[in-house]
N, CA, C and O atoms as a GROMACS GRO file, in nm:
protein
  452
    1MET      N    1  26.549  15.319  20.016
    1MET     CA    2  26.423  15.399  20.018
    1MET      C    3  26.412  15.498  19.900
    1MET      O    4  26.477  15.598  19.872
    2ILE      N    5  26.282  15.423  19.823
    2ILE     CA    6  26.224  15.499  19.711
    2ILE      C    7  26.119  15.594  19.762
    2ILE      O    8  26.021  15.563  19.830
    3ASN      N    9  26.168  15.776  19.702
    3ASN     CA   10  26.091  15.901  19.694
    3ASN      C   11  26.037  15.895  19.597
    3ASN      O   12  26.100  15.871  19.494
    4THR      N   13  25.890  15.916  19.596
    4THR     CA   14  25.827  15.996  19.435
    4THR      C   15  25.734  16.096  19.520
    4THR      O   16  25.683  16.080  19.631
    5GLU      N   17  25.730  16.157  19.471
    5GLU     CA   18  25.611  16.251  19.454
    5GLU      C   19  25.492  16.272  19.356
    5GLU      O   20  25.514  16.269  19.235
    6ASN      N   21  25.355  16.294  19.408
    6ASN     CA   22  25.237  16.284  19.261
    6ASN      C   23  25.132  16.412  19.310
    6ASN      O   24  25.172  16.470  19.411
    7HIS      N   25  25.028  16.455  19.261
    7HIS     CA   26  24.960  16.523  19.309
    7HIS      C   27  24.923  16.505  19.441
    7HIS      O   28  24.950  16.599  19.516
    8ILE      N   29  24.866  16.402  19.492
    8ILE     CA   30  24.863  16.394  19.615
    8ILE      C   31  24.941  16.402  19.731
    8ILE      O   32  24.883  16.408  19.839
    9GLY      N   33  25.042  16.404  19.725
    9GLY     CA   34  25.210  16.417  19.823
    9GLY      C   35  25.289  16.353  19.784
    9GLY      O   36  25.286  16.302  19.672
   10LYS      N   37  25.392  16.338  19.879
   10LYS     CA   38  25.492  16.244  19.874
   10LYS      C   39  25.475  16.093  19.913
   10LYS      O   40  25.410  16.065  20.014
   11ILE      N   41  25.535  15.991  19.834
   11ILE     CA   42  25.554  15.836  19.839
   11ILE      C   43  25.683  15.834  19.871
   11ILE      O   44  25.770  15.913  19.834
   12SER      N   45  25.697  15.704  19.968
   12SER     CA   46  25.818  15.668  20.010
   12SER      C   47  25.785  15.531  20.082
   12SER      O   48  25.713  15.501  20.178
   13VAL      N   49  25.874  15.454  19.991
   13VAL     CA   50  25.871  15.323  19.980
   13VAL      C   51  25.941  15.239  19.993
   13VAL      O   52  26.009  15.254  19.892
   14SER      N   53  25.998  15.121  20.062
   14SER     CA   54  26.132  15.030  20.061
   14SER      C   55  26.110  14.949  19.958
   14SER      O   56  26.012  14.890  19.914
   15GLU      N   57  26.260  14.964  19.921
   15GLU     CA   58  26.281  14.840  19.828
   15GLU      C   59  26.243  14.666  19.916
   15GLU      O   60  26.165  14.587  19.862
   16ASN      N   61  26.260  14.658  19.948
   16ASN     CA   62  26.182  14.541  19.993
   16ASN      C   63  26.045  14.517  19.952
   16ASN      O   64  25.996  14.419  19.896
   17TYR      N   65  25.989  14.638  19.997
   17TYR     CA   66  25.832  14.610  19.983
   17TYR      C   67  25.791  14.633  19.794
   17TYR      O   68  25.671  14.623  19.770
   18ILE      N   69  25.840  14.647  19.727
   18ILE     CA   70  25.872  14.678  19.611
   18ILE      C   71  25.893  14.539  19.550
   18ILE      O   72  25.832  14.496  19.452
   19THR      N   73  26.006  14.463  19.635
   19THR     CA   74  26.064  14.327  19.611
   19THR      C   75  25.933  14.254  19.597
   19THR      O   76  25.883  14.193  19.502
   20GLU      N   77  25.886  14.282  19.735
   20GLU     CA   78  25.737  14.150  19.728
   20GLU      C   79  25.649  14.161  19.662
   20GLU      O   80  25.604  14.057  19.614
   21ILE      N   81  25.574  14.309  19.622
   21ILE     CA   82  25.510  14.301  19.540
   21ILE      C   83  25.540  14.234  19.410
   21ILE      O   84  25.463  14.157  19.352
   22VAL      N   85  25.672  14.272  19.363
   22VAL     CA   86  25.712  14.164  19.225
   22VAL      C   87  25.678  14.047  19.231
   22VAL      O   88  25.611  13.983  19.149
   23ARG      N   89  25.750  13.991  19.394
   23ARG     CA   90  25.714  13.840  19.404
   23ARG      C   91  25.618  13.793  19.358
   23ARG      O   92  25.628  13.705  19.272
   24HIS      N   93  25.475  13.846  19.410
   24HIS     CA   94  25.362  13.802  19.433
   24HIS      C   95  25.313  13.817  19.318
   24HIS      O   96  25.235  13.729  19.282
   25ALA      N   97  25.342  13.941  19.216
   25ALA     CA   98  25.250  13.914  19.072
   25ALA      C   99  25.351  13.826  19.012
   25ALA      O  100  25.290  13.743  18.946
   26VAL      N  101  25.474  13.807  19.004
   26VAL     CA  102  25.517  13.667  18.916
   26VAL      C  103  25.427  13.573  18.956
   26VAL      O  104  25.383  13.491  18.875
   27CYS      N  105  25.394  13.574  19.068
   27CYS     CA  106  25.367  13.416  19.160
   27CYS      C  107  25.187  13.408  19.097
   27CYS      O  108  25.135  13.297  19.092
   28ASP      N  109  25.122  13.506  19.062
   28ASP     CA  110  25.037  13.535  19.053
   28ASP      C  111  24.959  13.430  18.921
   28ASP      O  112  24.996  13.442  18.804
   29ALA      N  113  24.846  13.330  18.962
   29ALA     CA  114  24.807  13.253  18.889
   29ALA      C  115  24.708  13.307  18.780
   29ALA      O  116  24.622  13.226  18.745
   30ASP      N  117  24.705  13.430  18.720
   30ASP     CA  118  24.662  13.482  18.638
   30ASP      C  119  24.773  13.478  18.518
   30ASP      O  120  24.745  13.466  18.398
   31ILE      N  121  24.910  13.490  18.576
   31ILE     CA  122  25.001  13.478  18.465
   31ILE      C  123  25.055  13.347  18.409
   31ILE      O  124  25.150  13.330  18.332
   32CYS      N  125  24.981  13.268  18.458
   32CYS     CA  126  25.020  13.119  18.491
   32CYS      C  127  24.902  13.044  18.377
   32CYS      O  128  24.779  13.031  18.381
   33SER      N  129  25.008  13.001  18.276
   33SER     CA  130  24.844  12.978  18.194
   33SER      C  131  24.872  12.798  18.156
   33SER      O  132  24.796  12.730  18.087
   34THR      N  133  25.002  12.749  18.225
   34THR     CA  134  25.027  12.629  18.248
   34THR      C  135  25.077  12.538  18.331
   34THR      O  136  25.089  12.493  18.217
   35ASN      N  137  25.126  12.451  18.424
   35ASN     CA  138  25.158  12.388  18.548
   35ASN      C  139  25.313  12.401  18.470
   35ASN      O  140  25.397  12.429  18.556
   36LYS      N  141  25.367  12.391  18.350
   36LYS     CA  142  25.469  12.396  18.322
   36LYS      C  143  25.545  12.512  18.324
   36LYS      O  144  25.667  12.494  18.326
   37PHE      N  145  25.493  12.667  18.322
   37PHE     CA  146  25.492  12.771  18.304
   37PHE      C  147  25.475  12.799  18.463
   37PHE      O  148  25.546  12.894  18.498
   38ARG      N  149  25.402  12.744  18.566
   38ARG     CA  150  25.387  12.788  18.663
   38ARG      C  151  25.496  12.774  18.770
   38ARG      O  152  25.521  12.849  18.864
   39SER      N  153  25.570  12.631  18.722
   39SER     CA  154  25.681  12.566  18.796
   39SER      C  155  25.787  12.612  18.763
   39SER      O  156  25.883  12.580  18.833
   40ALA      N  157  25.810  12.702  18.650
   40ALA     CA  158  25.965  12.772  18.636
   40ALA      C  159  25.926  12.884  18.674
   40ALA      O  160  26.015  12.965  18.696
   41VAL      N  161  25.824  12.916  18.689
   41VAL     CA  162  25.815  13.112  18.794
   41VAL      C  163  25.842  13.086  18.961
   41VAL      O  164  25.890  13.155  19.051
   42SER      N  165  25.781  12.941  18.950
   42SER     CA  166  25.808  12.908  19.106
   42SER      C  167  25.962  12.914  19.132
   42SER      O  168  26.003  12.964  19.237
   43THR      N  169  26.042  12.869  19.045
   43THR     CA  170  26.184  12.786  19.054
   43THR      C  171  26.236  12.966  19.098
   43THR      O  172  26.286  12.976  19.210
   44ILE      N  173  26.229  13.054  19.044
   44ILE     CA  174  26.288  13.205  19.125
   44ILE      C  175  26.248  13.223  19.276
   44ILE      O  176  26.313  13.235  19.380
   45THR      N  177  26.121  13.222  19.246
   45THR     CA  178  26.102  13.300  19.414
   45THR      C  179  26.112  13.184  19.532
   45THR      O  180  26.079  13.223  19.643
   46HIS      N  181  26.143  13.083  19.524
   46HIS     CA  182  26.144  12.987  19.667
   46HIS      C  183  26.302  12.952  19.696
   46HIS      O  184  26.342  12.906  19.803
   47GLY      N  185  26.388  12.985  19.580
   47GLY     CA  186  26.546  12.927  19.572
   47GLY      C  187  26.655  13.050  19.608
   47GLY      O  188  26.612  13.164  19.624
   48ARG      N  189  26.798  13.021  19.620
   48ARG     CA  190  26.850  13.092  19.635
   48ARG      C  191  26.868  13.167  19.569
   48ARG      O  192  26.886  13.276  19.623
   49LEU      N  193  26.874  13.165  19.422
   49LEU     CA  194  26.870  13.260  19.279
   49LEU      C  195  26.803  13.381  19.319
   49LEU      O  196  26.864  13.486  19.298
   50PHE      N  197  26.694  13.387  19.370
   50PHE     CA  198  26.585  13.500  19.409
   50PHE      C  199  26.628  13.596  19.525
   50PHE      O  200  26.619  13.719  19.524
   51LYS      N  201  26.679  13.511  19.629
   51LYS     CA  202  26.751  13.573  19.752
   51LYS      C  203  26.829  13.667  19.732
   51LYS      O  204  26.821  13.775  19.790
   52ARG      N  205  26.949  13.623  19.613
   52ARG     CA  206  27.091  13.676  19.617
   52ARG      C  207  27.077  13.747  19.464
   52ARG      O  208  27.177  13.804  19.423
   53ARG      N  209  26.986  13.745  19.398
   53ARG     CA  210  27.006  13.901  19.293
   53ARG      C  211  26.817  13.842  19.199
   53ARG      O  212  26.810  13.887  19.084
   54GLY      N  213  26.740  13.789  19.225
   54GLY     CA  214  26.588  13.757  19.140
   54GLY      C  215  26.522  13.919  19.134
   54GLY      O  216  26.423  13.938  19.064
   55VAL      N  217  26.566  14.000  19.191
   55VAL     CA  218  26.495  14.115  19.167
   55VAL      C  219  26.600  14.202  19.210
   55VAL      O  220  26.663  14.192  19.315
   56ILE      N  221  26.617  14.309  19.098
   56ILE     CA  222  26.712  14.421  19.136
   56ILE      C  223  26.624  14.568  19.099
   56ILE      O  224  26.531  14.576  19.018
   57ILE      N  225  26.666  14.651  19.160
   57ILE     CA  226  26.547  14.816  19.176
   57ILE      C  227  26.662  14.910  19.165
   57ILE      O  228  26.746  14.932  19.252
   58ARG      N  229  26.655  14.951  19.070
   58ARG     CA  230  26.761  15.093  19.062
   58ARG      C  231  26.636  15.219  19.001
   58ARG      O  232  26.543  15.211  18.920
   59LYS      N  233  26.689  15.330  19.086
   59LYS     CA  234  26.624  15.435  19.005
   59LYS      C  235  26.702  15.502  18.886
   59LYS      O  236  26.808  15.478  18.828
   60ASP      N  237  26.556  15.639  18.869
   60ASP     CA  238  26.627  15.681  18.719
   60ASP      C  239  26.533  15.778  18.720
   60ASP      O  240  26.444  15.778  18.804
   61ASP      N  241  26.548  15.909  18.584
   61ASP     CA  242  26.471  16.019  18.609
   61ASP      C  243  26.344  16.010  18.607
   61ASP      O  244  26.266  16.090  18.660
   62ASP      N  245  26.307  15.882  18.527
   62ASP     CA  246  26.178  15.866  18.491
   62ASP      C  247  26.082  15.804  18.582
   62ASP      O  248  25.964  15.838  18.574
   63GLY      N  249  26.130  15.692  18.691
   63GLY     CA  250  26.098  15.607  18.789
   63GLY      C  251  26.181  15.516  18.845
   63GLY      O  252  26.270  15.555  18.920
   64ILE      N  253  26.167  15.393  18.819
   64ILE     CA  254  26.265  15.291  18.873
   64ILE      C  255  26.233  15.181  18.757
   64ILE      O  256  26.134  15.172  18.684
   65ILE      N  257  26.355  15.098  18.764
   65ILE     CA  258  26.395  15.043  18.656
   65ILE      C  259  26.407  14.847  18.776
   65ILE      O  260  26.485  14.795  18.856
   66ILE      N  261  26.266  14.811  18.704
   66ILE     CA  262  26.280  14.675  18.784
   66ILE      C  263  26.361  14.559  18.719
   66ILE      O  264  26.282  14.506  18.641
   67ASP      N  265  26.516  14.475  18.714
   67ASP     CA  266  26.513  14.408  18.672
   67ASP      C  267  26.489  14.261  18.759
   67ASP      O  268  26.504  14.238  18.879
   68ILE      N  269  26.453  14.190  18.670
   68ILE     CA  270  26.380  14.042  18.718
   68ILE      C  271  26.471  13.925  18.652
   68ILE      O  272  26.479  13.925  18.529
   69HIS      N  273  26.546  13.816  18.732
   69HIS     CA  274  26.638  13.730  18.696
   69HIS      C  275  26.551  13.580  18.712
   69HIS      O  276  26.526  13.548  18.828
   70ILE      N  277  26.507  13.490  18.607
   70ILE     CA  278  26.460  13.403  18.626
   70ILE      C  279  26.529  13.255  18.602
   70ILE      O  280  26.644  13.238  18.559
   71LYS      N  281  26.447  13.166  18.633
   71LYS     CA  282  26.488  12.988  18.564
   71LYS      C  283  26.375  12.950  18.510
   71LYS      O  284  26.260  12.952  18.554
   72VAL      N  285  26.420  12.912  18.406
   72VAL     CA  286  26.243  12.837  18.331
   72VAL      C  287  26.339  12.702  18.296
   72VAL      O  288  26.458  12.672  18.286
   73SER      N  289  26.140  12.616  18.276
   73SER     CA  290  26.184  12.479  18.248
   73SER      C  291  26.142  12.444  18.096
   73SER      O  292  26.044  12.477  18.030
   74TYR      N  293  26.274  12.351  18.059
   74TYR     CA  294  26.278  12.332  17.942
   74TYR      C  295  26.123  12.314  17.876
   74TYR      O  296  26.046  12.232  17.926
   75GLY      N  297  26.085  12.389  17.770
   75GLY     CA  298  25.986  12.382  17.703
   75GLY      C  299  25.858  12.481  17.721
   75GLY      O  300  25.744  12.475  17.675
   76THR      N  301  25.924  12.578  17.809
   76THR     CA  302  25.852  12.679  17.848
   76THR      C  303  25.865  12.809  17.735
   76THR      O  304  25.971  12.871  17.720
   77ASN      N  305  25.744  12.838  17.662
   77ASN     CA  306  25.745  12.940  17.558
   77ASN      C  307  25.792  13.051  17.628
   77ASN      O  308  25.739  13.094  17.730
   78ILE      N  309  25.915  13.108  17.564
   78ILE     CA  310  25.986  13.191  17.706
   78ILE      C  311  25.958  13.330  17.656
   78ILE      O  312  25.977  13.416  17.742
   79LYS      N  313  25.915  13.378  17.535
   79LYS     CA  314  25.876  13.553  17.477
   79LYS      C  315  25.742  13.566  17.558
   79LYS      O  316  25.733  13.661  17.636
   80VAL      N  317  25.637  13.477  17.544
   80VAL     CA  318  25.507  13.502  17.650
   80VAL      C  319  25.550  13.447  17.801
   80VAL      O  320  25.483  13.500  17.890
   81ALA      N  321  25.622  13.379  17.833
   81ALA     CA  322  25.665  13.410  17.971
   81ALA      C  323  25.676  13.544  18.056
   81ALA      O  324  25.612  13.592  18.150
   82VAL      N  325  25.813  13.590  17.961
   82VAL     CA  326  25.865  13.723  17.974
   82VAL      C  327  25.757  13.821  17.938
   82VAL      O  328  25.726  13.900  18.027
   83GLU      N  329  25.685  13.832  17.804
   83GLU     CA  330  25.580  13.971  17.849
   83GLU      C  331  25.472  13.972  17.924
   83GLU      O  332  25.414  14.076  17.954
   84ASN      N  333  25.425  13.819  17.975
   84ASN     CA  334  25.372  13.820  18.085
   84ASN      C  335  25.365  13.856  18.184
   84ASN      O  336  25.263  13.899  18.238
   85ILE      N  337  25.526  13.841  18.257
   85ILE     CA  338  25.561  13.881  18.364
   85ILE      C  339  25.551  14.062  18.319
   85ILE      O  340  25.471  14.145  18.362
   86ILE      N  341  25.649  14.078  18.232
   86ILE     CA  342  25.699  14.218  18.258
   86ILE      C  343  25.523  14.312  18.249
   86ILE      O  344  25.504  14.424  18.298
   87ASN      N  345  25.423  14.236  18.180
   87ASN     CA  346  25.324  14.349  18.221
   87ASN      C  347  25.218  14.328  18.323
   87ASN      O  348  25.127  14.410  18.322
   88LYS      N  349  25.216  14.248  18.395
   88LYS     CA  350  25.183  14.233  18.540
   88LYS      C  351  25.236  14.255  18.589
   88LYS      O  352  25.176  14.264  18.696
   89VAL      N  353  25.388  14.295  18.612
   89VAL     CA  354  25.448  14.358  18.736
   89VAL      C  355  25.458  14.468  18.702
   89VAL      O  356  25.480  14.546  18.795
   90HIS      N  357  25.448  14.530  18.561
   90HIS     CA  358  25.460  14.675  18.568
   90HIS      C  359  25.306  14.728  18.611
   90HIS      O  360  25.291  14.822  18.690
   91PHE      N  361  25.216  14.671  18.562
   91PHE     CA  362  25.032  14.721  18.626
   91PHE      C  363  25.069  14.690  18.784
   91PHE      O  364  25.053  14.772  18.875
   92THR      N  365  25.114  14.577  18.798
   92THR     CA  366  25.065  14.553  18.952
   92THR      C  367  25.167  14.640  19.078
   92THR      O  368  25.116  14.638  19.190
   93VAL      N  369  25.297  14.711  19.066
   93VAL     CA  370  25.380  14.777  19.120
   93VAL      C  371  25.310  14.950  19.115
   93VAL      O  372  25.297  15.033  19.205
   94GLU      N  373  25.282  14.954  18.998
   94GLU     CA  374  25.227  15.111  19.000
   94GLU      C  375  25.083  15.138  19.056
   94GLU      O  376  25.054  15.240  19.120
   95GLU      N  377  25.006  15.048  19.028
   95GLU     CA  378  24.876  15.024  19.122
   95GLU      C  379  24.935  15.046  19.270
   95GLU      O  380  24.935  15.144  19.344
   96THR      N  381  24.993  14.894  19.284
   96THR     CA  382  24.984  14.874  19.418
   96THR      C  383  25.100  15.024  19.513
   96THR      O  384  25.054  15.072  19.616
   97ALA      N  385  25.203  15.062  19.471
   97ALA     CA  386  25.253  15.149  19.570
   97ALA      C  387  25.238  15.310  19.483
   97ALA      O  388  25.262  15.411  19.549
   98GLY      N  389  25.213  15.318  19.387
   98GLY     CA  390  25.220  15.447  19.334
   98GLY      C  391  25.298  15.527  19.281
   98GLY      O  392  25.273  15.647  19.267
   99ILE      N  393  25.380  15.483  19.252
   99ILE     CA  394  25.539  15.470  19.152
   99ILE      C  395  25.593  15.498  19.048
   99ILE      O  396  25.604  15.379  19.019
  100ASN      N  397  25.636  15.546  18.966
  100ASN     CA  398  25.626  15.517  18.779
  100ASN      C  399  25.752  15.430  18.776
  100ASN      O  400  25.858  15.419  18.838
  101ILE      N  401  25.664  15.354  18.638
  101ILE     CA  402  25.818  15.274  18.646
  101ILE      C  403  25.812  15.303  18.495
  101ILE      O  404  25.720  15.314  18.414
  102SER      N  405  25.972  15.314  18.487
  102SER     CA  406  25.979  15.270  18.359
  102SER      C  407  26.033  15.175  18.300
  102SER      O  408  25.996  15.160  18.183
  103ASN      N  409  26.097  15.114  18.333
  103ASN     CA  410  26.124  14.962  18.254
  103ASN      C  411  26.140  14.846  18.357
  103ASN      O  412  26.216  14.835  18.453
  104VAL      N  413  26.028  14.749  18.299
  104VAL     CA  414  26.056  14.601  18.399
  104VAL      C  415  26.169  14.534  18.286
  104VAL      O  416  26.145  14.540  18.165
  105ASN      N  417  26.300  14.467  18.343
  105ASN     CA  418  26.371  14.393  18.242
  105ASN      C  419  26.351  14.263  18.300
  105ASN      O  420  26.336  14.253  18.422
  106VAL      N  421  26.348  14.143  18.209
  106VAL     CA  422  26.336  14.019  18.279
  106VAL      C  423  26.438  13.962  18.205
  106VAL      O  424  26.447  13.990  18.085
  107PHE      N  425  26.546  13.858  18.278
  107PHE     CA  426  26.673  13.832  18.258
  107PHE      C  427  26.624  13.647  18.272
  107PHE      O  428  26.555  13.618  18.371
  108VAL      N  429  26.655  13.551  18.189
  108VAL     CA  430  26.624  13.393  18.162
  108VAL      C  431  26.793  13.335  18.193
  108VAL      O  432  26.867  13.261  18.129
  109ASP      N  433  26.808  13.395  18.299
  109ASP     CA  434  26.999  13.281  18.356
  109ASP      C  435  26.991  13.165  18.353
  109ASP      O  436  27.099  13.108  18.339
  110ASP      N  437  26.844  13.060  18.367
  110ASP     CA  438  26.914  12.919  18.329
  110ASP      C  439  26.800  12.847  18.314
  110ASP      O  440  26.693  12.903  18.337
  111MET      N  441  26.802  12.757  18.286
  111MET     CA  442  26.707  12.644  18.232
  111MET      C  443  26.731  12.525  18.292
  111MET      O  444  26.839  12.466  18.294
  112ASN      N  445  26.580  12.475  18.367
  112ASN     CA  446  26.586  12.371  18.410
  112ASN      C  447  26.526  12.238  18.278
  112ASN      O  448  26.425  12.266  18.214
  113ASN      N  449  26.590  12.122  18.254
  113ASN     CA  450  26.521  11.968  18.205
  113ASN      C  451  26.393  11.935  18.243
  113ASN      O  452  26.344  11.828  18.209
   0.00000   0.00000   0.00000
């Protein structure tokens, strides 16, 4: 459980809820500019990689740190894909859960042909 406090009061959110927010943010069609990128992102969300270590949530003094492990398809512009994921996840989690995000890290663990 992640606990934080703001001007409205105390907020308690489960890590499973934040993981689901992250999954939906990554899968959001707004960040998928090409079919190739969409298939690369869908690889992390429906396989064993995602369930075992796809999203890791850690607490620190400034909020939470979200680590996302992904698998991309060959030809994907990795820099653009990672920047899109970081921006979308950061915004979505802060707006939805009301929790301060200190950092979002995206790790590319594997590549498909």
